[in-house]
N, C-alpha and C positions, 0 to 999 in steps of 0.2 A: 722217343722220349722228348718232351718239350724242353726247351732251354729256359733259364731264368731270365727271360728277356721282356716279359710283360709284367710290370709291377704296378700294384695299386699304391700310388704315391702317398695316400693317407697313412699307409703302414710304414713308410720309410723312416720317419722321424722317431717313432716310439715303438713300433712293432706291435705284437699281439701278446697279451699276457695269458698264459695257460698254466695248468697245474702239472706238477711233477709229483709222483707218488713216492712212498717210502722205499720202493724197489728201484727208483730211478727211471720210471717210464713216463714219457711225455706223449700225449695224443697230438698228432700233427694233422692239419687239415688235408682233405683229399686233394685239393688244388696244389698244395705244396708238395705232397707225396708224388703226385704225377709229374711235377716239374723236376723233382730230384731224381726220379726214376726208381726202378726196382732195387738196384744196388747203388749206393752212394758212399761217400767217404766222410767220416767224422774225424776232425782233427782239433788240436789246440790252436786257438786263435792268437793273434799278435798282441791283444790287450786283455787277456784273462777270460775271454769267452770261448765257447766252442764254435766250430764252423762246420757246416755241412756243404759238401760240394757234389754236384752231379759228376758221375764218373768221367765223362768226357772232359770236363773242366779240370778235374784233378789230374787226369792223364796228361793234359797240356802242361800243367805245372811241373809234373815229374819230368817230362821231356825237356823243359827248360833247365831244370836242375842238372839232369844228366848231360847236358851240353857243356857243362863246366867240368874241368878236370876234377876227378874224385878226391884228389889230395889238396885241392884249393881250400884254405881255411874258411873263406866265406861260405863256400858250399857246405862245408861240414857244420858250421854254425847254423845255417838255414835248415839243414836236414835235421839237426838235433832239436831245434826249437819249434819247427813247423811240421815237418814230416814224421819225425820220431813219435811213435805212439799212435799215429793215425790208424784208423781201422775201417775196413769196408763194413757197411751196415745194410740191413734190410729192416723194413717195418714189419711188425707182427701182424697177425690177421685182423686185429682191431685198429690198425693204423698207428700203433705206438712205436716210439723209438725207445729202446732200452739203453740208457747212457751208462757206460762202464764206470765202476766206482772210482777209478783213478782219474777219469775225466770229470766226474762230478766234483771230486775234491779240488782239482785244478781250477774249475770254474766257480767254485763255491756254491754249487747247486744243492739245495736241501729240499726236503719235502715242503710243499707249499706252491709258491708261484715262481715261474720263470718267464722270461720274455723272449719271443722268437722275432728276430729282426731280419727282414729280407734286404740284402744289399747287392744289387746288380747280379753278380755271378755266383753268389754263395748265400747261405742263410746262417745267421749267428744265433746262438743260444746263450742267453745271459741269465745270471741271477738277477732278479728284479732289483734287489738292493744295489748290486754292483753296477747295473746299467744306469741307475740314478746317479751313482757316484761318477761314472764316466761322463754322463751328460753334464754334470756340474763342473767337471775339470777334464775335458778331453785331451788337453796338451800334457797334463801331469799324470793322468791315470796310467798306471803300469808302465811308466816312462822307460825304465831301464830295459825291460823286455822288448818293448816296441822299437826302441832305438837300435838294439842289437840286431833285430830281424831286418829293419830297414837298411842298416849299414851293410849287412851281409848280402841282401838283395841287390843293392846298388853296386856293390863290388862284383857280384856275379854277372851283372849286366854291363860291366865296364864303365860305370858312371861315377865311381868313387875317385 
């Protein structure tokens, strides 16, 4: 499996807009499917989007979390907000991702257009409308959730 190490910088700022059908299926490019691998993880992102991680990258994140005492409040917050609800996924034979309904609700993904944004070691899936809101106010967008995750992460890493 290739890693998400070679990015087309023209896609970094705005990503690629694609369709999501009424069943929650998104067609993902072959290049991106190859980089994510046969099995990957879909989780809730820090700012209201969904995130897809190659399995090796997700396993590294889980290892880091497990290195912290399981009763540490920061670990528990991080687990609930980031890891909780994450699911291993595979693309169907047509190269589509079926986004579970609860995740579609979380990320405000509806039939129509979504934006796929490649960011170094993961891929984000945004509602096109929400991505525009984020672009207009990156510091304020979904600030309480972002700050809770950042605080928990820093505490787990001993940086708080």
